[in-house]
C-alpha positions in Angstrom: 0.0 0.0 0.0 1.4 3.4 -1.0 0.5 6.9 -2.0 1.6 7.7 -5.5 2.1 11.0 -7.4 3.8 12.2 -10.6 4.0 14.5 -13.6 4.5 13.6 -17.2 4.9 16.2 -20.0 4.5 16.0 -23.7 7.8 17.9 -24.2 11.1 17.0 -22.4 12.3 18.9 -19.4 10.7 21.1 -16.8 10.1 18.5 -14.0 12.2 18.8 -10.8 12.7 16.2 -8.1 11.9 18.9 -5.5 8.4 19.2 -7.1 7.8 15.5 -6.9 9.0 15.5 -3.3 6.6 18.3 -2.5 3.8 16.2 -3.9 4.8 13.2 -1.8 4.9 15.2 1.4 1.2 15.7 1.2 0.6 11.9 1.3 3.1 10.8 4.0 0.2 9.3 6.0 -0.5 6.9 3.1 3.1 5.6 3.2 5.0 6.5 6.4 7.8 3.9 5.9 9.8 5.5 3.0 9.8 7.8 0.0 10.9 7.0 -3.6 11.4 9.6 -6.3 12.7 9.3 -9.9 12.9 12.0 -12.6 13.9 10.8 -16.1 17.1 12.0 -17.7 15.2 14.0 -20.2 13.0 15.5 -17.5 9.7 14.5 -19.2 8.6 12.2 -16.4 8.7 12.4 -12.6 7.3 9.7 -10.3 7.1 9.6 -6.6 5.7 7.4 -3.9 5.2 7.0 -0.2 5.4 3.4 1.0 3.5 1.5 3.6 5.4 -1.8 3.6 3.2 -4.8 3.3 5.0 -7.3 1.0 8.8 -7.7 0.5 9.5 -5.3 3.3 13.2 -5.0 2.5 13.2 -5.1 -1.4 9.9 -3.4 -2.3 11.2 0.1 -3.0 9.4 2.1 -5.7 9.5 3.3 -8.4 10.3 -0.2 -9.9 12.0 -0.6 -13.2 12.1 -3.3 -15.9 15.4 -5.0 -16.8 16.7 -2.3 -19.2 15.2 0.6 -17.2 13.1 1.7 -20.2 9.8 1.5 -18.2 9.0 2.1 -14.6 6.0 2.0 -12.3 4.5 3.4 -9.1 1.7 1.4 -7.6 -0.8 1.7 -4.8 -2.7 -1.4 -3.7 -2.4 -5.2 -3.6 -2.5 -7.8 -6.4 -3.7 -11.0 -4.8 -2.8 -13.3 -7.7 0.7 -11.9 -8.3 2.5 -15.1 -7.4 0.8 -17.1 -10.2 1.3 -14.3 -12.6 4.9 -14.1 -11.7 5.4 -17.8 -12.4 3.8 -17.4 -15.8 6.0 -14.5 -16.6 9.1 -16.3 -15.5 8.3 -19.1 -18.0 8.3 -16.4 -20.7 11.8 -15.3 -19.8 11.1 -12.4 -17.5 13.6 -11.8 -14.6 12.6 -10.3 -11.3 14.7 -8.3 -8.9 12.1 -8.1 -6.1 9.4 -10.3 -4.5 6.7 -7.6 -5.0 3.4 -7.5 -6.9 4.5 -4.1 -8.2 7.2 -5.6 -10.4 4.7 -8.2 -11.7 2.5 -5.5 -13.1 5.4 -3.9 -15.0 6.5 -7.2 -16.6 2.9 -8.0 -17.4 2.7 -4.6 -19.2 5.7 -5.6 -21.3 3.8 -8.7 -22.4 0.3 -7.3 -22.9 0.4 -3.5 -22.9 -2.7 -1.8 -21.5 -4.5 -5.2 -21.4 -2.3 -6.2 -18.5 -5.1 -4.8 -16.2 -7.4 -7.6 -17.3 -5.1 -10.2 -15.6 -5.0 -8.4 -12.3 -7.0 -9.6 -9.3 -7.0 -7.1 -6.4 -7.2 -3.5 -5.6 -5.0 -1.1 -7.5 -4.1 2.3 -8.8 -0.9 2.6 -10.8 1.1 4.6 -13.4 3.6 3.1 -15.8 5.9 5.3 -18.0 7.2 3.8 -21.2 10.2 5.8 -22.2 10.5 4.2 -25.6 7.0 5.3 -26.6 7.1 8.4 -24.4 3.7 7.3 -23.1 2.0 7.0 -19.7 -0.6 4.3 -18.7 -2.7 4.8 -15.6 -5.3 2.4 -14.3 -7.7 2.0 -11.4 -9.2 -1.2 -10.1 -12.6 -2.4 -11.3 -14.8 -1.3 -8.3 -12.8 1.8 -7.2 -11.3 0.5 -4.0 -8.1 2.6 -4.5 -8.3 6.3 -5.5 -6.5 8.0 -8.4 -6.8 11.6 -9.4 -5.4 13.5 -12.4 -5.3 16.9 -14.1 -4.2 17.7 -17.7 -3.1 21.3 -18.0 -0.8 23.0 -20.6 0.6 19.8 -21.9 1.3 18.4 -18.4 -0.5 15.5 -16.9 -0.3 15.5 -13.1 -1.6 12.6 -11.0 -1.9 11.5 -7.3 -3.6 9.2 -4.9 -5.0 12.4 -3.3 -6.0 15.8 -4.7 -3.5 17.5 -2.4 -0.6 16.0 -4.2 -1.7 17.6 -7.5 -2.4 21.0 -5.8 1.1 20.8 -4.2 2.6 21.0 -7.7 -0.1 23.2 -9.3 -1.8 25.3 -6.7 -3.4 27.4 -9.5 -5.7 24.4 -10.0 -7.6 25.1 -6.8 -10.7 26.5 -8.4 -13.9 25.1 -7.0 -16.5 23.5 -9.2 -20.0 24.7 -8.4 -21.5 21.8 -10.3 -19.6 19.3 -8.2 -20.5 21.1 -5.0 -24.1 21.0 -6.1 -23.8 17.2 -6.5 -22.4 17.1 -2.9 -25.4 19.0 -1.6 -27.7 16.5 -3.3 -25.9 13.2 -2.4 -23.4 13.9 0.4 -20.5 13.0 -1.8 -19.1 14.0 -5.2 -19.7 11.1 -7.7 -16.9 10.1 -10.0 -15.4 11.3 -12.3 -15.7 14.9 -10.9 -13.9 16.4 -7.9 -14.6 19.6 -6.0 -12.1 21.3 -8.3 -12.8 22.3 -11.9 -9.6 20.9 -13.5 -9.0 17.9 -11.3 -10.8 14.6 -12.0 -11.0 11.1 -10.6 -10.1 8.2 -12.9 -13.4 6.2 -12.7 -13.3 2.6 -11.5 -12.6 0.1 -14.2 -11.0 2.7 -16.5 -7.6 3.3 -18.0 -5.9 6.6 -18.9 -3.4 6.7 -21.7 -1.2 9.8 -22.4 0.8 9.9 -25.5 1.9 12.6 -28.0 0.2 15.2 -25.9 -3.2 13.6 -26.0 -5.2 12.0 -23.1 -7.6 9.1 -23.7 -9.7 7.7 -20.9 -11.5 4.4 -21.7 -13.3 1.6 -19.8 -11.7 -1.8 -19.6 -14.3 -3.5 -17.3 -18.0 -3.3 -16.4 -20.4 -5.5 -14.4 -21.8 -8.3 -16.5 -25.5 -8.7 -17.3 -27.6 -9.1 -14.1 -29.6 -12.2 -13.4 -28.3 -14.4 -16.3 -27.0 -17.3 -14.1 -29.8 -18.8 -12.1 -28.7 -21.6 -9.8 -30.4 -25.0 -10.0 -31.1 -25.0 -6.3 -30.5 -23.1 -3.1 -27.9 -25.7 -1.9 -26.0 -25.4 -5.2 -26.0 -21.6 -4.9 -24.7 -21.7 -1.3 -22.0 -24.2 -2.1 -20.7 -22.1 -5.0 -21.0 -18.9 -3.1 -19.2 -20.3 -0.1 -16.4 -21.6 -2.3 -15.9 -18.4 -4.2 -16.0 -16.1 -1.1 -13.7 -18.4 0.9 -11.2 -18.1 -1.9 -11.6 -14.3 -2.0 -10.9 -14.1 1.7 -8.0 -16.6 1.6 -6.1 -14.7 -1.2 -6.7 -11.4 0.7 -4.7 -12.7 3.7 -1.3 -12.5 1.9 0.9 -10.1 3.8 4.3 -9.9 5.5 2.9 -7.8 8.3 0.3 -8.3 11.1 -3.3 -8.6 9.7 -6.8 -8.4 11.3 -10.4 -7.6 10.6 -12.8 -4.7 11.3 -15.8 -6.3 13.0 -19.0 -4.2 13.2 -21.1 -7.1 14.5 -23.2 -7.1 11.3 -23.7 -9.9 8.8 -21.1 -8.9 6.3 -18.1 -8.4 8.6 -19.1 -11.4 10.7 -19.1 -13.6 7.6 -15.7 -12.4 6.5 -14.3 -13.1 10.0 -15.8 -16.6 10.0 -14.0 -17.4 6.7 -10.8 -15.7 7.9 -10.9 -17.9 11.0 -11.3 -21.0 8.8 -8.3 -20.0 6.6 -6.0 -18.9 9.4 -3.6 -21.0 11.5 -3.7 -18.6 14.4 -6.5 -16.6 16.0 -7.7 -13.7 13.9 -7.3 -10.2 15.4 -10.6 -8.4 15.4 -11.5 -4.8 16.2 -14.8 -3.2 17.2 -16.0 0.0 18.8 -18.9 0.8 21.0 -20.8 3.8 22.3 -22.4 4.7 25.6 -25.7 5.1 23.8 -27.2 1.7 23.9 -29.3 2.1 20.7 -26.1 2.5 18.7 -23.8 0.2 20.6 -23.1 -2.9 18.5 -20.1 -4.1 20.5 -22.3 -6.9 22.1 -22.8 -8.5 18.7 -19.2 -8.1 17.8 -18.2 -9.9 21.0 -20.6 -12.8 20.1 -18.9 -13.2 16.8 -15.4 -12.9 18.4 -16.3 -15.6 21.0 -17.8 -17.9 18.3 -14.7 -17.8 16.2 -12.2 -17.5 19.0 -10.6 -14.3 17.8 -8.1 -12.1 19.5 -10.6 -9.3 20.1 -10.0 -5.6 20.8 -12.8 -3.3 21.7 -12.9 0.4 22.3 -15.9 2.3 23.9 -15.7 5.7 22.2 -16.3 8.8 24.2 -15.1 11.2 21.5 -14.2 14.9 21.8 -16.6 15.4 18.8 -15.7 19.0 18.1 -12.0 18.4 18.0 -12.4 15.2 15.9 -14.7 16.8 13.4 -12.4 19.8 13.1 -9.3 17.6 12.7 -10.9 15.3 10.0 -12.2 18.2 7.9 -8.7 19.5 7.7 -7.6 16.3 5.9 -10.7 15.9 3.7 -9.9 17.2 0.2 -13.6 17.2 -0.8 -16.7 17.7 1.3 -17.9 14.4 2.7 -21.3 14.0 4.4 -21.4 10.4 5.6 -21.3 10.5 9.4 -20.1 6.9 9.6 -16.7 8.3 8.7 -16.3 8.9 12.5 -16.7 5.3 13.7 -14.6 4.2 10.7 -11.9 6.6 11.8 -12.0 5.4 15.4 -11.9 1.7 14.6 -9.1 2.2 12.1 -7.1 4.1 14.7 -7.7 1.2 17.2 -6.7 -1.4 14.6 -3.5 0.4 13.6 -2.2 0.0 17.2 -2.0 -3.7 16.5 -1.9 -4.5 12.8 -1.0 -2.9 9.4 -3.7 -4.6 7.3 -7.4 -5.3 7.9 -10.2 -6.9 6.1 -13.6 -5.3 6.1 -17.1 -6.4 5.1 -17.9 -3.5 2.7 -19.6 -4.1 -0.6 -22.2 -6.6 0.6 -25.1 -4.2 0.5 -24.6 -3.2 -3.1 -24.1 -6.9 -4.1 -27.0 -8.4 -2.2 -29.5 -5.5 -1.8 -28.9 -4.9 1.9 -29.9 -1.2 2.3 -33.3 -0.6 3.8 -34.0 2.0 1.1 -34.4 -0.9 -1.5 -37.7 -2.3 -0.1 -38.8 1.1 1.1 -38.4 2.9 -2.2 -38.9 0.1 -4.7 -42.0 -1.4 -3.0 -44.0 1.8 -2.4 -46.1 1.1 -5.4 -49.6 1.9 -4.2 -50.2 4.4 -7.0 -48.3 2.6 -9.8 -51.5 1.6 -11.5 -52.5 5.2 -12.0 -51.8 6.7 -15.5 -48.7 8.9 -15.7 -50.8 12.0 -16.3 -52.4 11.6 -12.9 -49.1 11.9 -11.1 -48.1 14.8 -13.2 -51.3 16.6 -12.6 -51.0 16.1 -8.8 -47.4 17.4 -8.8 -48.1 20.4 -11.0 -51.5 21.6 -9.7 -52.4 20.0 -6.3 -49.2 19.5 -4.3 -48.3 23.2 -3.9 -51.8 23.8 -2.5 -51.3 21.3 0.3 -50.0 23.1 3.4 -46.3 22.5 4.3 -46.2 20.0 7.2 -49.5 18.4 6.3 -49.2 14.7 7.1 -48.1 12.6 4.1 -47.7 15.6 1.8 -44.2 14.7 0.6 -44.9 11.0 0.7 -47.8 11.3 -1.7 -45.7 13.4 -4.1 -42.9 10.7 -4.0 -45.3 7.8 -4.3 -46.8 9.3 -7.5 -43.4 9.5 -9.2 -42.3 6.8 -11.7 -40.4 4.0 -9.8 -36.9 5.0 -10.8 -37.5 8.7 -10.1 -39.0 7.7 -6.7 -35.7 6.0 -5.9 -33.5 8.9 -7.1 -35.5 11.4 -5.0 -35.2 9.2 -2.0 -31.4 9.1 -2.2 -31.0 12.8 -2.9 -31.8 16.3 -1.5 -34.3 16.8 -4.2 -37.4 16.4 -2.1 -36.2 18.5 0.8 -34.9 21.2 -1.6 -38.4 21.4 -3.1 -40.1 21.6 0.3 -37.6 23.9 2.1 -35.5 25.9 -0.3 -32.1 25.2 1.2 -29.6 26.3 -1.4 -28.8 29.9 -2.0 -30.0 32.0 -5.0 -26.4 32.8 -6.0 -25.5 29.1 -5.9 -28.5 28.3 -8.0 -27.6 31.0 -10.6 -24.1 29.8 -10.9 -25.3 26.2 -11.5 -27.9 27.2 -14.1 -25.6 26.2 -16.9 -25.3 22.7 -15.6 -27.5 19.7 -15.9 -29.9 18.3 -13.3 -27.7 16.5 -10.7 -29.9 13.5 -11.1 -29.0 13.2 -14.8 -25.8 11.3 -14.2 -27.7 8.8 -12.1 -30.4 8.5 -14.8 -27.8 7.7 -17.3 -26.5 4.8 -15.2 -30.0 3.5 -14.8 -30.5 3.6 -18.5 -27.2 1.9 -19.3 -27.6 -0.8 -16.6 -27.2 -4.4 -18.0 -30.4 -5.4 -16.3 -34.1 -5.9 -17.0 -35.6 -5.6 -13.5 -35.7 -2.4 -11.4 -33.8 -3.8 -8.4 -30.9 -4.9 -10.5 -30.7 -1.5 -12.3 -30.7 0.2 -8.9 -27.9 -2.1 -7.7 -25.9 -1.2 -10.8 -26.4 2.5 -10.1 -25.3 2.2 -6.5 -22.3 0.1 -7.5 -21.2 2.9 -9.9 -21.9 5.9 -7.7 -22.5 5.3 -3.9 -20.1 2.5 -3.5 -16.9 4.2 -4.9 -18.0 7.8 -4.1 -19.1 7.2 -0.5 -18.4 3.8 1.0 -15.0 3.0 -0.5 -13.9 6.6 -0.3 -14.7 6.7 3.4 -12.9 3.5 4.1 -9.8 4.6 2.1 -9.7 8.0 3.7 -10.3 7.0 7.3 -8.0 4.0 7.2 -5.1 5.7 5.3 -5.2 8.8 7.6 -4.2 6.1 10.2 -1.6 4.5 7.8 -3.8 1.3 7.8 -4.5 -0.8 4.7 -8.1 -2.0 4.3 -9.0 -4.9 2.0 -12.5 -5.8 0.9 -12.8 -9.4 -0.1 -16.6 -9.1 -0.9 -15.4 -6.9 -3.8 -13.1 -9.4 -5.3 -14.1 -8.9 -9.0 -14.5 -12.6 -9.7 -16.9 -13.0 -6.8 -18.8 -9.8 -7.8 -19.2 -11.0 -11.4 -20.7 -14.3 -10.1 -23.1 -12.6 -7.7 -24.2 -10.2 -10.4 -25.4 -13.2 -12.4 -27.9 -14.2 -9.7 -31.5 -13.3 -10.4 -32.9 -10.6 -8.1 -35.1 -13.0 -6.0 -31.9 -14.5 -4.6 -31.0 -11.1 -3.2 -34.3 -9.7 -2.0 -37.2 -12.1 -1.4 -40.5 -10.8 0.0 -39.2 -8.5 2.8 -36.0 -10.5 3.4 -33.0 -8.5 2.2 -29.7 -10.2 1.4 -31.6 -13.4 1.3 -29.0 -15.8 0.1 -26.1 -14.0 1.8 -27.8 -14.4 5.2 -28.2 -18.1 4.4 -24.5 -18.3 3.7 -23.7 -16.4 7.0 -25.8 -18.9 8.9 -24.1 -21.8 7.0 -20.6 -20.6 8.1 -21.6 -20.2 11.7 -22.4 -16.6 12.2 -24.6 -16.4 15.5 -28.3 -16.2 14.9 -28.5 -13.2 17.2 -26.4 -11.3 14.7 -28.5 -12.4 11.7 -31.8 -11.5 13.3 -31.1 -8.0 14.4 -31.8 -4.8 12.5 -29.0 -3.6 10.2 -26.9 -0.8 11.4 -23.4 -1.0 10.0 -21.0 1.4 11.7 -23.9 3.5 13.1 -23.6 6.3 15.6 -25.9 8.5 17.6 -25.9 11.5 15.3 -29.4 12.6 16.2 -28.4 12.7 19.9 -25.1 14.5 19.2 -26.8 17.1 17.0 -29.1 18.0 19.9 -26.5 17.9 22.6 -22.7 17.7 22.2 -22.7 19.2 18.7 -25.6 21.6 19.1 -23.5 24.7 19.9 -21.1 24.0 17.0 -24.0 23.4 14.5 -25.8 26.6 15.5 -22.6 28.7 15.6 -21.1 27.4 12.3 -24.2 27.2 10.1 -25.9 30.4 11.2 -22.7 32.6 11.2 -22.7 35.5 8.7 -19.4 34.0 7.5 -21.2 30.9 6.4 -24.4 32.4 5.0 -22.5 35.1 3.0 -20.8 32.5 0.9 -24.1 32.2 -1.0 -24.3 28.4 -0.9 -27.2 28.3 1.5 -30.5 30.0 1.7 -30.5 31.6 5.2 -34.3 31.3 5.7 -34.2 27.6 4.6 -31.3 26.8 6.9 -33.0 28.5 9.9 -36.2 26.6 9.2 -34.3 23.3 9.0 -32.7 24.1 12.4 -35.9 25.1 14.0 -37.7 21.9 13.0 -34.8 19.8 14.1 -34.1 21.4 17.5 -37.8 21.7 18.3 -38.0 17.9 17.5 -40.7 18.3 14.9 -38.6 16.4 12.4 -35.2 14.7 12.3 -33.0 16.6 10.0 -29.7 15.3 11.5 -28.4 13.8 8.2 -28.9 17.0 6.2 -27.6 19.2 9.0 -24.5 17.0 9.3 -24.0 17.3 5.5 -24.1 21.1 5.6 -21.9 21.3 8.7 -19.3 19.1 7.0 -19.4 21.3 3.9 -18.8 24.5 5.8 -16.1 23.0 8.0 -14.4 21.6 4.9 -14.6 25.1 3.3 -13.0 26.7 6.4 -10.4 24.0 7.3 -9.3 22.9 3.8 -10.4 25.3 1.1 -9.6 28.6 2.8 -6.1 27.3 3.7 -5.5 26.6 0.0 -6.6 30.0 -1.0 -8.9 28.4 -3.6 -10.9 30.3 -6.2 -14.7 30.1 -6.1 -15.6 29.6 -9.8 -19.1 30.4 -11.0 -18.4 29.4 -14.6 -20.5 26.5 -15.9 -17.6 24.9 -17.8 -17.3 21.6 -16.0 -20.4 19.7 -17.0 -20.3 16.0 -16.0 -21.0 15.1 -19.6 -17.6 16.6 -20.6 -15.5 14.5 -18.2 -13.8 11.6 -19.8 -15.1 8.2 -18.7 -18.1 9.6 -16.9 -20.8 7.0 -17.0 -18.9 4.6 -19.1 
């Protein structure tokens, strides 16, 4: 695991080692063990890396070169099938100077060119420079586990694991994108391929970037296969195949030359991963969980049940956080606004785990694969009005809804229920409904975004392109392309790496993902049973029934309580300050109304208040320190970003 950064130019010269070092200094937390820098003799390429040593602790320095030093690579991630790939390459005459997976990628590139990515099984973001062709190849893993950002400006391509690395070399790129910030307001994160900055982009999951002769091409190399095309003959056959495939994904993820453990929330997904780790390990698995004083959000009891069942070496921390200090600290390290409050428990559990291990496995990805989120049955089965003609819903929304008094019971629910099913889901996962009811965004912000498309259009595009016939599968495809990389995996990467901890996600092994995608939807959600077949697998591998029968929480936390108590003063002070409201992002009347309803306990707005609080703190603690420009130019439409929706 590393942090990588670099610059490549179309013309020779102009890159200094000091610049690459400055880029690397922004990502020391990703790789505290050592730094590696190389600038080519002609000065047309400069690569840097910060290393967190996992495999080949002594010989795994980067950049890594091929035999004649005509190509070199920097790499972040882990390739779990590198040993078998190395054996194949050795039979073809390749010679290796290290025991690392990094060197395997480079030799595979010599054999296959850009198609080398199709052979890789793991999580990765890498850059290879080919001096003979004067070309750069960058790639990101299929599901987006590892981040990779880039900017192409004035014939230079800059890249980095984090946005800060790019800004360290080109601070003039710190111009905010109002379209991206509007997406954040809607979803609580900025979907790929955009970032909070106009000229900086994320390389989307499953995509390559090639830079040659001054031109950049971004193209897709992988996508999810068609949904529901591989129905099992029986439930027993399905379970046997699933168990075999997931056990293999867990087993290959255990390769490391350093201590390894598991993040254990006490939920079905992480408990199943721990069960399979215990089966594959010759010594007790180290597991880590956190708890809270608030009983409704304390899952530590369930984590202890799992730890006892599988005889793990269990570590538990009851969190009594200094919330204000923690939130202030984390927003200084966030390069983009991020509104998922579960980043806090993810941060705390990562900090606990790093005291004992360098690598952890987590259970992330199961909800997108097996339809685990409560919003799926809630949004997809609210179909009481689906038999009405489309014009009836349109007539209600245009002529009746506005006449129903705000706060009237069921007002917004009826509006939502009369939408077409896909629109109903999109409204449920976005700010759209609340923005319609309580105008929350400022007029200046709206005007600056007028040249941009509806924030929901990117999501509609994914729904339209989904390789699926049924609505549930199309929604799972959408969430795998947006929420999974943009929120879940970004959160795990950011919060683990700020603690110099590598997190692996065996449920997102692409071979396992492809197989699960082929299962028809009734194997994932049946009647009101979510994750139907996965829960059966969890029971099969010994996860305690108490864990399986409880309500899903994930790494939950008492945000509602904190908003009305420990964080109340901070919320009121920060969000209602003239400094905040004068930026123009928020409508002061709408924000005050939101606060009044929440603190008078008429409605729970904690998720939206948290989202806005994180935005303003990010603006203060990260953006203002950059001296970023606040662009109101509608020049960064999502449709113009290479690799957008595929």
